[in-house]
C-alpha positions in Angstrom: 0.0 0.0 0.0 1.2 3.5 -0.8 0.4 6.6 1.1 -1.1 9.6 -0.6 -0.5 12.9 1.2 -2.1 16.2 0.3 0.3 19.2 0.5 -1.1 22.7 0.7 0.7 25.5 -1.1 2.9 27.5 1.3 1.3 30.6 2.8 -2.2 29.3 2.3 -4.4 28.2 5.1 -7.6 26.3 4.5 -10.9 27.6 5.6 -12.7 25.4 8.2 -15.0 22.9 6.5 -18.7 23.8 6.9 -21.5 21.3 7.5 -22.7 21.7 3.9 -19.3 21.3 2.3 -18.7 18.3 4.5 -22.1 16.8 3.6 -21.4 17.1 -0.1 -17.7 16.2 0.1 -18.0 12.5 -0.7 -20.8 10.3 -2.2 -21.4 8.2 0.9 -22.7 11.1 3.0 -25.9 12.1 1.2 -26.5 8.7 -0.4 -26.1 6.6 2.7 -28.7 8.7 4.4 -31.0 8.5 1.3 -30.6 4.7 0.9 -31.1 4.0 4.6 -34.1 6.3 4.9 -35.7 4.7 1.8 -35.1 1.2 3.2 -37.2 2.3 6.2 -39.8 4.3 4.4 -40.4 1.9 1.5 -41.0 -1.1 3.9 -43.3 1.1 6.0 -45.3 1.9 2.9 -45.3 -1.7 1.6 -46.4 -3.4 4.8 -48.5 -0.9 6.6 -49.8 1.7 4.1 -49.9 0.1 0.6 -52.9 2.3 -0.2 -50.4 5.2 -0.9 -48.7 3.3 -3.7 -50.7 4.8 -6.6 -48.1 5.0 -9.3 -48.1 3.0 -12.6 -45.4 0.8 -11.0 -47.1 -0.8 -8.1 -47.7 -4.0 -6.1 -45.0 -6.6 -5.7 -43.1 -5.2 -8.7 -42.8 -1.8 -7.0 -41.5 -3.5 -3.9 -39.0 -5.6 -5.8 -37.8 -2.7 -7.9 -37.4 -0.3 -4.9 -35.5 -2.9 -2.8 -33.0 -3.8 -5.5 -32.4 -0.5 -7.4 -33.5 2.2 -5.0 -32.0 0.7 -1.8 -29.3 -1.9 -2.5 -28.1 -0.4 -5.7 -28.0 3.1 -4.2 -25.9 2.1 -1.3 -23.5 0.2 -3.7 -23.1 3.4 -5.8 -22.5 5.4 -2.7 -19.8 3.1 -1.5 -18.1 3.0 -4.9 -18.2 6.8 -5.3 -16.4 7.0 -2.0 -14.0 4.0 -2.2 -12.9 5.0 -5.8 -11.6 8.2 -4.3 -9.4 6.2 -2.0 -8.3 3.8 -4.7 -7.5 6.4 -7.3 -6.7 9.6 -5.3 -9.4 11.5 -7.2 -12.9 12.3 -6.0 -15.5 11.2 -8.6 -18.2 13.7 -7.6 -18.7 16.3 -4.9 -20.4 19.6 -4.2 -23.2 20.7 -6.3 -22.9 17.8 -8.9 -23.3 15.4 -6.0 -26.3 17.3 -4.7 -27.9 17.1 -8.1 -27.2 13.4 -8.3 -28.9 12.8 -5.0 -31.8 15.0 -6.1 -32.1 12.9 -9.3 -32.5 9.8 -7.1 -35.1 11.5 -4.9 -37.2 12.7 -7.9 -37.3 9.1 -9.2 -38.7 7.9 -5.8 -41.4 10.5 -5.8 -42.3 10.1 -9.4 -42.9 6.3 -9.2 -45.5 6.9 -6.4 -47.6 9.4 -8.4 -50.3 8.1 -10.8 -49.9 8.6 -14.6 -47.7 7.5 -17.4 -45.8 10.8 -17.5 -44.7 10.3 -13.9 -43.7 6.7 -14.6 -41.4 7.9 -17.5 -40.1 10.8 -15.4 -39.1 8.3 -12.7 -37.5 6.0 -15.3 -35.5 8.8 -16.9 -34.2 10.2 -13.6 -33.4 6.8 -12.2 -31.4 5.7 -15.3 -29.7 9.1 -15.2 -28.6 8.3 -11.6 -26.9 5.1 -12.6 -25.5 6.5 -15.9 -23.9 9.6 -14.3 -22.5 7.5 -11.4 -20.9 5.0 -13.9 -19.5 7.9 -15.9 -18.0 9.5 -12.7 -16.4 6.1 -11.8 -15.1 5.6 -15.4 -13.5 9.1 -15.3 -11.4 8.6 -12.1 -10.6 4.9 -12.6 -9.4 5.3 -16.2 -7.5 8.4 -15.3 -5.6 6.5 -12.5 -5.3 3.4 -14.8 -6.7 1.4 -11.9 -7.0 -1.8 -14.0 -8.2 -4.0 -11.1 -11.3 -1.7 -10.8 -12.2 -1.5 -14.5 -15.1 -3.8 -14.0 -16.9 -1.7 -11.5 -18.2 1.2 -13.7 -19.4 -1.5 -16.2 -21.2 -3.3 -13.4 -22.9 -0.1 -12.3 -23.9 0.7 -15.8 -25.2 -2.9 -16.3 -27.2 -2.5 -13.1 -28.8 0.7 -14.5 -29.5 -0.9 -17.9 -31.3 -3.8 -16.2 -33.3 -1.3 -14.2 -34.3 0.5 -17.5 -35.2 -2.8 -19.1 -37.2 -3.9 -16.1 -39.2 -0.7 -16.2 -39.8 -0.7 -19.9 -40.9 -4.4 -19.8 -43.2 -3.7 -16.9 -44.8 -0.8 -18.8 -45.4 -3.0 -21.9 -47.1 -5.6 -19.7 -44.7 -8.4 -20.6 -44.8 -9.9 -17.1 -43.7 -13.3 -18.4 -40.2 -11.9 -19.1 -40.1 -9.3 -16.4 -38.6 -11.6 -13.8 -35.6 -12.4 -16.0 -34.5 -8.7 -16.0 -34.9 -8.6 -12.2 -32.9 -11.8 -11.9 -30.1 -10.5 -14.1 -30.2 -7.2 -12.1 -29.6 -9.2 -9.0 -26.6 -10.9 -10.6 -25.1 -7.5 -11.5 -25.5 -6.5 -7.9 -24.0 -9.9 -6.8 -21.0 -9.2 -8.9 -20.5 -5.8 -7.3 -21.1 -7.1 -3.8 -18.6 -10.0 -4.2 -16.0 -7.8 -5.8 -16.2 -5.2 -3.0 -16.6 -7.7 0.0 -13.9 -10.0 -1.2 -11.5 -7.1 -1.0 -12.6 -5.2 2.1 -13.6 -8.0 4.5 -10.1 -9.5 4.8 -8.6 -6.0 4.7 -10.8 -4.8 7.6 -10.3 -8.1 9.5 -6.5 -8.0 9.4 -6.3 -4.4 10.4 -8.6 -5.0 13.4 -7.4 -8.4 14.7 -3.8 -8.2 15.6 -1.8 -11.2 14.1 -4.7 -12.4 12.0 -3.5 -13.8 8.7 -6.1 -14.7 6.1 -6.0 -15.0 2.3 -7.2 -12.2 0.0 -8.4 -14.8 -2.5 -7.3 -12.9 -5.5 -7.2 -15.8 -7.8 -10.5 -17.5 -6.6 -12.1 -14.0 -6.6 -11.2 -13.7 -10.3 -12.8 -17.1 -11.1 -15.8 -16.0 -9.0 -16.3 -12.8 -11.0 -15.8 -14.7 -14.3 -18.5 -17.1 -13.2 -20.8 -14.2 -12.4 -20.2 -12.6 -15.8 -21.0 -15.9 -17.6 -24.1 -16.3 -15.5 -25.3 -12.8 -16.4 -24.8 -13.6 -20.1 -26.7 -16.8 -19.8 -29.5 -15.0 -18.0 -29.7 -12.5 -20.9 -29.9 -15.2 -23.5 -32.2 -17.5 -21.5 -29.9 -20.4 -20.7 -31.1 -21.1 -17.1 -29.4 -24.5 -16.7 -26.0 -23.1 -17.7 -26.6 -20.0 -15.6 -27.3 -22.3 -12.7 -23.9 -24.0 -13.1 -22.0 -20.7 -12.9 -24.2 -19.2 -10.1 -23.4 -22.3 -8.1 -19.7 -22.0 -8.8 -19.7 -18.4 -7.6 -21.7 -19.3 -4.4 -19.5 -22.3 -3.5 -16.4 -20.2 -3.9 -17.9 -17.5 -1.6 -18.7 -20.1 1.1 -15.1 -21.6 0.9 -13.6 -18.1 1.1 -15.5 -17.0 4.2 -14.6 -20.3 6.0 -10.9 -19.7 5.1 -11.2 -16.2 6.6 -11.3 -17.8 10.1 -14.8 -16.6 11.2 -14.2 -17.8 14.8 -11.5 -15.1 15.2 -13.9 -12.2 14.7 -16.8 -13.3 16.9 -16.0 -10.6 19.4 -15.9 -7.8 16.8 -19.4 -6.8 15.6 -18.0 -4.7 12.8 -16.5 -7.8 11.3 -18.8 -10.7 12.1 -21.7 -8.8 10.5 -19.7 -8.8 7.2 -18.7 -12.4 7.5 -22.3 -13.4 8.1 -23.5 -11.4 5.1 -20.9 -13.0 2.8 -21.9 -16.4 3.9 -25.6 -15.7 3.2 -24.6 -14.3 -0.2 -22.8 -17.6 -1.0 -25.7 -19.7 0.4 -28.3 -17.7 -1.6 -26.3 -18.2 -4.8 -26.1 -22.0 -4.2 -29.9 -22.0 -3.6 -30.4 -20.0 -6.8 -28.3 -22.5 -8.7 -30.5 -25.4 -7.5 -33.6 -23.4 -8.3 -32.6 -22.7 -11.9 -31.3 -26.3 -12.3 -34.8 -27.5 -11.5 -33.8 -29.1 -8.2 -36.5 -27.6 -6.0 -37.1 -29.1 -2.6 -40.2 -27.8 -0.7 -38.2 -25.1 1.1 -37.0 -23.7 -2.3 -40.0 -24.2 -4.6 -40.6 -20.5 -4.7 -38.0 -18.1 -6.3 -38.6 -15.7 -3.4 -36.6 -18.1 -1.2 -33.2 -17.7 -2.9 -34.0 -14.0 -3.7 -34.6 -13.2 0.0 -31.6 -15.1 1.1 -29.4 -13.1 -1.3 -31.3 -9.8 -0.9 -31.9 -9.7 2.8 -29.3 -12.2 4.2 -26.6 -11.2 1.7 -27.1 -7.6 0.5 -28.9 -6.1 3.5 -26.8 -7.5 6.3 -23.7 -6.5 4.3 -25.2 -3.0 3.8 -25.9 -2.4 7.5 -22.4 -3.5 8.3 -20.8 -1.4 5.6 -23.0 1.6 6.3 -21.7 1.7 9.9 -18.0 0.7 9.4 -17.2 2.8 6.4 -19.2 5.8 7.8 -17.1 5.7 11.0 -13.9 5.4 9.0 -14.5 8.1 6.5 -15.7 10.6 9.2 -12.7 10.2 11.5 -14.5 8.3 14.3 -13.2 5.3 16.2 -13.9 2.0 14.6 -15.9 0.6 17.4 -19.5 -0.6 17.2 -21.9 1.0 19.6 -24.8 -0.8 21.2 -27.2 0.9 18.8 -25.1 -0.4 15.9 -25.0 -3.9 17.2 -28.8 -3.7 17.7 -29.2 -2.8 14.0 -27.2 -5.8 13.0 -29.2 -8.1 15.1 -32.5 -6.6 13.9 -31.7 -7.0 10.2 -30.8 -10.6 11.0 -34.1 -11.0 12.8 -35.9 -9.4 9.8 -34.2 -11.8 7.4 -35.1 -14.9 9.4 -38.7 -13.8 10.0 -39.2 -12.9 6.3 -37.8 -16.2 5.2 -40.1 -18.1 7.6 -43.1 -16.1 6.4 -42.5 -17.4 2.8 -44.1 -20.7 3.9 -47.8 -20.5 4.7 -48.8 -21.1 8.3 -50.9 -19.7 11.1 -48.0 -17.4 11.9 -47.3 -16.0 8.4 -48.9 -12.6 9.0 -47.3 -12.2 12.4 -43.9 -13.1 11.0 -44.3 -10.5 8.2 -45.0 -7.8 10.8 -42.1 -8.9 13.0 -39.8 -8.7 9.9 -41.1 -5.3 9.0 -40.8 -3.9 12.5 -37.3 -5.3 13.0 -36.2 -3.8 9.6 -37.7 -0.4 10.3 -36.1 -0.2 13.8 -32.7 -1.3 12.4 -32.5 1.5 9.8 -34.2 3.9 12.2 -31.4 3.2 14.7 -28.8 3.8 12.0 -30.3 7.1 11.0 -30.6 8.2 14.6 -26.8 7.7 15.2 -25.4 8.5 11.8 -27.3 11.4 10.3 -25.5 13.8 12.7 -22.2 12.2 11.9 -22.7 12.2 8.1 -23.8 15.9 8.1 -20.8 17.2 10.0 -17.1 17.7 9.2 -14.7 14.9 10.0 -14.1 14.4 13.7 -10.4 14.7 13.2 -10.6 17.3 10.4 -8.3 15.2 8.3 -9.6 16.2 4.9 -8.0 17.8 1.9 -9.4 20.3 -0.7 -10.9 17.4 -2.7 -12.7 15.9 0.2 -10.3 13.0 0.5 -8.9 11.6 3.7 -5.4 12.9 4.6 -3.1 11.0 4.8 -4.9 8.3 2.8 -4.2 4.7 2.1 -4.4 4.0 -1.6 -5.4 0.4 -2.3 
């Protein structure tokens, strides 16, 4: 690792960073708040007040769309817009352009809830613009820095946005028979991003936190894993479910082996770490379940596609997100890397929501109660996050270690 240090011209002193300049200094600040708030609000609407969902995009498809592209995808973009600054030494977006990007995301959320085709197309336009602009910003800094190991990330973000666009267009045309395929490929694009990020940062975070811990970075197996995801995406686009199943399964098995080799027993006392290990395991498990589903091997507990989707979406993406939302926000705002009780409560609550939601997939006398437990646990988890982190994310760094571009000083460049 090399160290990038910002040197100010002699004789010039920096003005103190204001709350607004701090808030718009890096992508994670406004977009973490937006994504976490929407995670809470969208589930509140979906479970308790569905009568307010009056837009052209509605019902289960609104819920699926908002969870994948408005929540999970948004947090992924926020992380990448921030991490790429560290990896390349250049901030992809800040200040007013970042504010406009966040506003673009917000307009899409509102537009999809208002009746009428014009509002539907407004939401579609603004949402695709969000992903397109984010991908362009990532391309700019990654290509400029010739960061070859990150070349796949802007393409993955763009692919996620294109699948979003195809999902929405297909929904509008009423082609519900093929709609699910675009959602499934969208999930695979997000899986590719999640695996690429987590496979790097989880062992990095672990070895920095646990003194003497030596675990593999899995560079070679990670490459095979990403190739498998890429082939699975292609197979999903050309409707080859059995071949897609094979490569999804390969990616999932590699993930499970990787997390076992990361020595999970060593991190049980560190909530900031075990939450990420747990999420990575769920991601691998969900991929294996998805492989069995597409291969036609469907035991009773997996007969519905919602089973593997929720294992990946809630167990994998969402538990990883609550862990990354807290750990990276602390690190990038200059706070000690220590989980508070409120943070640990959020981790446990997202896990409770995941287990309850999975249990509710199978009809029983407790289905409705389980759904409400899952919804309440989810809302509390993200409510706790916002309560603790909105003040942190809207203030200057606690250690004031920033430079003119909004980057950490000194900064480790991966």
